[in-house]
N, C-alpha and C positions, 0 to 999 in steps of 0.2 A: 398735392391735390389741387391747390390754387393755381399752380402753373398749368395743369391740364385744362382747367376751366377757362383760363385766359386764352390758351391756344384755340379751344373750341369757339370762343367768341370771335377771335380774329378770323378764323376760317369760315364761320357761318355767313352765308349770303354772298360769298365771293366766288368768282369764276376761276377755275383752274387754268393755269397757263400751260401752253405747249412747251416742252423742253427745247431749249435752243441748241442747235447743232454747230459744229465747227464750220459747216458749209456757209452759215450766215456771215461769219467774219470774213470768209474768203470772198463772198459776194460783195461785201462793202469795199474791198480793196481792188476790185476789177475796174475795167474801163467803163465809160458811160454807155458804150454800145450794148453791154450785157445787163444794164440795169432793168430794162423792160422784161427780159426773160427771167431775171431773178424775182421781180415782182410777181410774175405769173406763177412761178413755182411756190412763192410764199402764199399766194391766194389759194392755190390748190391744197397746200398743207392746212391752211386755216379751215378749209371746207371739211377736212377729215377730223376735225377736233370736236369733241362733244361739248355742247353749249349748256349742259345741265348746271343749274345753280341750286344749292340747297344746303341743309345743315350737315355738319361733319358726321353726326351720328347716323345719318341716312346714307352715307357714302358707300358703305359696304353693300347695302341692299341695292343701290343703284348700279354698282359695278356688276352684280350678278345678272342684271338685265340690260346693261348698256349696249347699244348696237355697235359702238366703236371698240368694244373690248375684244381682245384676241381670244378665240376659242379654238379647240382642236377637233378635227374631224375624227369620229369614232372608227372610221373604216381605214382611211389612208394616213391618218395621224399628222396631216399638215395643219399649220396654224393660219387662221384668217379671221377677219372681223365677223362679229356675230350677225350683222345685217346681211352679209354675203353667204352665211352658212346654208340657208335653205336652197339658194341657187346652186351652191356647190354640191349639195346632196343630190340634186336632180341630175347632175352630170358626173358625179364621182364614179370611176370605173370599178372601185372595190366595194361599192355599196351593194348590199345583198337585197335582192328583190324576189318575191314569190314567183315560182314558175307557173305559167298559165295552164300547164298540163298536169303536173304532179303536185303543185302547191308547196314545193320545198324552197327554202331560201337559198338563192344562188347569186354569186357576185355578177355584176353587170358585164364585166369584161369577158366572162366565160359563159354567158347565158346562151349564145348561139351554138357554141360547141356542145353545151349540155342538151339543148333541144335536138341536136342532130345525132349525138352519139351516146349520151349517158342517161337521158330521161327514161324512167321505167314506163311512162305512159305514152311514149312516142310510137308511131305507126311504122312497123318494119314488115318487109315482104317475107312470106313463108318460103323456105328453101325448096319445098316439095310442090306446093300448089300455086305459089306466087301471089296469094292473097295477102292484103294488108291486115296485120294483127298487132294488138298492143304488145309491147315488148315483154312485159312481165307475165302475160298470158300465153306466151309462145309454147311453153312446155305443155300446158293443158290443151292448147289447140292441136299440137302434134299427137297427143295421146288420145283425145276424144273427138275432135272435130275435123281434122285435116282429111280431105277425101283421098289424097295420094299416100297416106301413111299405110304401112303394111300391118295387118292385124291377123290374128288366128281365127279360124272358124269356131263359132260358139258350140259346135258339136264335137270339139276336140276330146272332151271327157268320154265321148262314146266311140272314139277311134278315128275321127277325121283329122288329118295332120296338115291340111292345106293352109298356106300363107297367101293372103290376097289383099288387094287395096280396099280401103273402106268404101269407095264408090262402087266396087264390084260385088259388095257383100250380098245384096238382094238377088242379083243374077246367079250367084253361086248357090244360094239357098233354093232358088227355083229349079236350077239345072241338076242339082245333086240331092233333091229331096228323097228319091227312091233309095239312094245309097245311105242317106242319113236315117231313113226309116228302118232299113235292114240293120244298121249299126245299133239303133235304139232297141230294136227287137232282140238283137243278140245280147246286148247289155242287160235287157230285162230278163231274158232266159237265164243268164249267168246269175243275176241278182236273185231270181226265184230259186235256183239251185242252192245258192248260198243261204237263202232264207230257210229252205227246208233243212239244210244241214244245221243251221243255227237253232231251228226249232227242235230238232232231235237232240242237239246238245243241251238245249234248255230243259227238255223233258227229263233227260238223264240227270242233269244237275239238280232239277226239282226233286226227283226221287232221292238223290243223294242228300239233299237238304232235309227231306223228311226223315231219312235214316239218321242223319246227324242230330236232328231235333229230338228223335226218340232216345238216342244214346245220351244226348245232353240232359234230357229229363231224368233218365236213369242215374246218370252221374250226379245230377243235382240232388235226387232223393238220397243216394248213397252218401253224398257230402253232408246232407242235413242230418242223417243218422250219426255219421262220424262226429259232426259238430256237437250233437246232443251228448254223445259219449264223452267227447273232449270237455264239454262244459261241466258234466258231472265230475269228471276227474279234476277239472280246474277248481270246482267248489271244494272237493275233498282236500286237494292240495292247499287250497287257500286256508281251510281250517287248520291243517297241519302247520302251515306257515305262521298262522296267528299263534298257535301253541308254541312253536319254536321261537317266535319273537318274544312271547312272554317269558319263556325259559332263558332266552338270551338276555332279556332285561334283568332277570334275577341274577344270572351269572355275571352280568356287568356290575350289578350292585355288589355282589360278593367280591368281584375283582377289585372294585373300588375300596371295599373294606380291607381286602388283602393288601392292596397298594398302600393304604394308610398304615397298616401294620408293618408292611415292609419298610416304609419310610421311617417309621419309629424305630424299628430294629436296625435299620441302616444308620440312623443317627446314633443309637447306642453303640453300634459297631465302630463308628467313626470315633466316638468318644473313647471307647475301650482301646481302639487302635492307637489313638494319640497317647493314652495312658501307658500302653505297652511300649510305645516308642520312648516315652520318658523313662520307664523302668529299664528298658534295654540300655538307654544312655547311662542311667545311674549304675546299672550292672557292669557296663563296660568300664565306667570309672572305678567301681569297686574292684573289678578284676585287675585293672591297671595298678590300683593301690595294693592289692594282694600280691601281685607280681613283684612290686617294689619291696614289700615286707618279706616275701620269700627270699629275695636276693639278700636282704639284710640278715635274715635268719641263717642263710647259707654262709654268709661272711662270719657271723658270730660262731657258727659251728666250726668253721675252719680255725677261728681264733681259739675256741675252747679246746679243740684237738691239739693245737699247737701248745697251748698252756698245759694240757694233760701230759704231752710228751716231755715238756720241760719239767713238770712236777715229777714224773717217773724218774727222770735223770737225776734230779735233786734228791729224790727218795733213795735211789741206788747209791748216790754219793754219801747220803746220810748213813745208810747201813754200813757202807765201807768204813766210814769214819768211826762209827760206833764199834765195829769189830776191831778196828785198830786200837781204839781206846781200851776196850776190854783186854785185848792182847797185851797192851802196855800195862794195865793193872795187874795182870797175872804175873808178869815178870818183875814187878816191883816187890821188894821185901816188906 
């Protein structure tokens, strides 16, 4: 911050120097004959240097208005000193100027061509009558004003098919007024016949409309009667619907009670079903145990039968031995 203040103090109140060129060193080394010309060129350069002296803080503001500062032309983009800018604008070929006829902004270099060929307010000769007309009004001139333009007779809707020049329009009307009158009368007679036919059709349609109104009123009365009947039926049906709605609400209440009972019965059924499944499982286990015991009983029966057969054999052997013993006792003395 201190260095900036020192620099400002040094620059304040001092004149800016013109930057030295390499040409100055070259001038110092030339011969004595060229010294006068070098001095003159230096004087001219010193004349083009701004002699403003002021504070450094005001330098930027001075540069924005300095007449020796280089500025750029907004039209041709060349750079020149600010003091020569106004004179350059007065001669710049690309500078836009308002046209004296149409008031459009046109570049100075093409202004003459614009005035001769493109300006919409220039005077151009009419191709038919030769009169001078503003360019942008040429179409209106040809359509409404040009005396040499071809137009149709205004009695064409009555049958005149003549094409004539606008300047001969009055002569045509004077010379052909009898023909125009006959055509108008003919068209009037045709229009009268069409009017009579239309009037007859109107009367016929009016009678039809009256008949339709009568039929419409009858239909409206019939519709009103039917509406009243339908309304009575609607009221009776509405009472029936209310009764049915009451009965439906009662049935819904009964259904709700039945649903509750069904849910209770379903819960009991589920419990009984689970108990039945348990009993079935226990029954299956008991059947399996009974099957095992049946197998054991069958094995025991087989063993008993075997033992019985063995006992019978032993019994028979015993009887045989007993008989032998008795036989032996009989033969002993």
